[in-house]
VMD Tcl script that draws the C-alpha trace (Angstrom):
set ca {
  {53.36 43.56 97.46}
  {56.68 42.03 98.71}
  {59.74 43.72 99.63}
  {63.00 43.55 96.84}
  {66.55 42.98 97.70}
  {67.20 45.47 95.32}
  {70.16 47.92 96.84}
  {68.50 51.19 95.97}
  {69.78 54.12 97.50}
  {66.52 56.52 97.02}
  {65.84 58.23 100.31}
  {62.20 59.02 101.06}
  {61.17 62.55 102.41}
  {62.16 61.94 105.87}
  {65.56 61.29 104.79}
  {65.21 57.30 105.21}
  {66.16 54.76 101.99}
  {63.07 53.90 100.49}
  {61.70 50.78 100.51}
  {61.90 48.61 97.10}
  {58.99 47.13 96.68}
  {57.11 45.02 93.66}
  {53.52 45.22 93.06}
  {50.86 42.52 93.20}
  {47.99 44.25 91.84}
  {46.20 43.55 88.80}
  {46.93 46.42 87.30}
  {50.12 46.72 87.76}
  {51.07 43.25 88.22}
  {55.26 42.92 89.26}
  {56.21 46.49 88.66}
  {58.36 48.00 90.94}
  {58.05 50.82 93.05}
  {59.89 53.37 96.18}
  {57.77 53.96 98.87}
  {58.41 55.30 103.16}
  {59.88 52.36 104.86}
  {57.95 53.64 107.68}
  {53.96 52.21 108.61}
  {51.34 54.09 107.16}
  {50.58 56.17 109.78}
  {53.93 57.41 110.26}
  {54.74 57.56 106.74}
  {56.25 60.99 104.90}
  {54.07 59.98 102.17}
  {56.84 59.27 99.72}
  {56.01 56.83 96.49}
  {57.66 56.36 93.17}
  {57.03 53.87 90.40}
  {60.88 52.66 89.82}
  {60.38 53.08 86.19}
  {59.35 56.99 86.34}
  {62.17 57.22 88.83}
  {64.78 56.47 86.53}
  {63.56 56.73 83.42}
  {65.26 60.37 82.38}
  {67.79 60.27 85.17}
  {70.38 59.25 82.96}
  {69.57 62.04 80.30}
  {69.05 64.75 83.24}
  {72.71 64.14 84.46}
  {73.81 64.25 81.05}
  {72.21 67.47 80.72}
  {73.54 68.72 84.03}
  {77.03 67.43 82.75}
  {77.20 69.45 79.79}
  {75.69 72.57 81.32}
  {78.39 72.31 84.13}
  {81.34 71.44 81.14}
  {79.97 75.00 79.13}
  {80.64 77.15 82.28}
  {83.90 75.39 82.69}
  {84.86 75.97 79.31}
  {83.74 79.80 79.43}
  {86.02 79.79 82.76}
  {88.66 78.63 80.95}
  {88.40 81.03 78.26}
  {88.52 83.55 80.93}
  {91.16 82.39 82.91}
  {93.52 81.93 79.36}
  {92.73 86.24 78.93}
  {93.48 86.67 82.40}
  {96.80 84.69 82.14}
  {97.84 86.13 78.63}
  {96.92 90.07 79.83}
  {99.41 88.99 83.09}
  {102.13 87.36 80.75}
  {102.03 91.03 79.11}
  {102.04 92.92 82.43}
  {105.08 90.81 83.30}
  {107.26 91.15 80.11}
  {106.47 95.11 80.26}
  {108.02 94.86 83.96}
  {111.08 92.48 83.16}
  {111.84 95.15 80.09}
  {111.58 97.86 82.60}
  {114.06 95.87 84.76}
  {115.87 95.84 82.13}
  {116.19 99.28 81.18}
  {116.64 100.34 84.70}
  {119.87 98.39 85.41}
  {121.26 99.87 81.70}
  {120.99 103.04 83.50}
}
mol new
graphics top color blue
foreach p $ca { graphics top sphere $p radius 0.5 }
foreach p [lrange $ca 0 end-1] q [lrange $ca 1 end] { graphics top cylinder $p $q radius 0.2 }
display resetview
């Protein structure tokens, strides 16, 4: 297995940037993977195929963004309602002040 010069930023369980390697086995020739950069004895055991790590990542991120956007829309709706209430209170206070001044 040889190290690839890719600048991946995946981290292993140790918190270190995982080594990005290429398999040279008969069953997975050329398949890229990530693993803990420590020696086998000191390794945290982190190991993932690159195609498994990144296959759902964009879709997962989009789903998370949609959920966040929905939450923001709900919050914006709640804030609009609150602004409407505050504007009504403010308007009633203005009217009270105007009535008080005319007395």
